[in-house]
N, C-alpha and C positions, 0 to 999 in steps of 0.2 A: 630357827633363823635369831639372833640378836633384836636386836628394837633400835642401834645403832644400824642393822645394816636392813629394818623393815624400814629408818626411817629416809633414810641416803633411797634406799630405793623410788619413795615416794617425792621425792624431791627430784630425783633422774624422771616424773611422773610431768609431775607439771615443769619444771623448764620443759623436755619433749612439745609436751601442748603447744606452750608459748611458741616455739622453732616451726611446731609447724607452721601454725597459725602468720608468724611476722619470716618464711620464710620467703628470698623474693624468690629462689627458684624452687618449680615445682618437681623435679626430680632429688633434688637435695629435700623438700621437704615427705618424697610420698616414704624414700627409705628416715629419716626420723619416727614418724608414722607403723614402722616398720620394727623402731627400735621401741614404741611404746607402747610397743605390741608383740614383745617379748617378755620386757619387765614384766608386761602386766600381768602377762601369761606367768611367767614366777610368783607374785604375786599369790597371782587366785594356787596357788598349788601349796604358797606358805600356809595358805589363810583355809588345807582342806578341802578344797572343791578340787578334788583333778578331775574331773564332772570336764567341768570351766573353761580349764586352767590352756587341756588337751583343745578346747574347743575354739578359744582364743587364741590359741598357739596357730590350730589348722584357717582359722577365719580369719589373720594376721597377718600369712603366709599367700594363702591367694591373694589377699586384695593388695599388697602389695601387690605380686606378679602381677597381676591384671593391670594394677595401679603406671609403674614400669615404664607396661606393654602401652598402655597407653599415649603417654605423656611423651614416650622416645616413637609416639608411631604419631605427635598431632606434628612434635617437629618438627619433623623430618616434613613434613607435606606441608607445614608453614614455611621455609629455604626457596 
């Protein structure tokens, strides 16, 4: 992977982290967190750590699904 692509992915990670922190909608913050996890898994794979990449992908998908379920359920109860 070229150096400029690694720099781009690291920039996306920083923007996604800031997006999660400053996003007003919980659902959008959870979706951005899922993207953060995907980019992080790609970077772990690039750094020759496939075991950590697979773990990051699995945990990221699992937590994203759980958080989306919780946010939609909490939003439904408030209405």
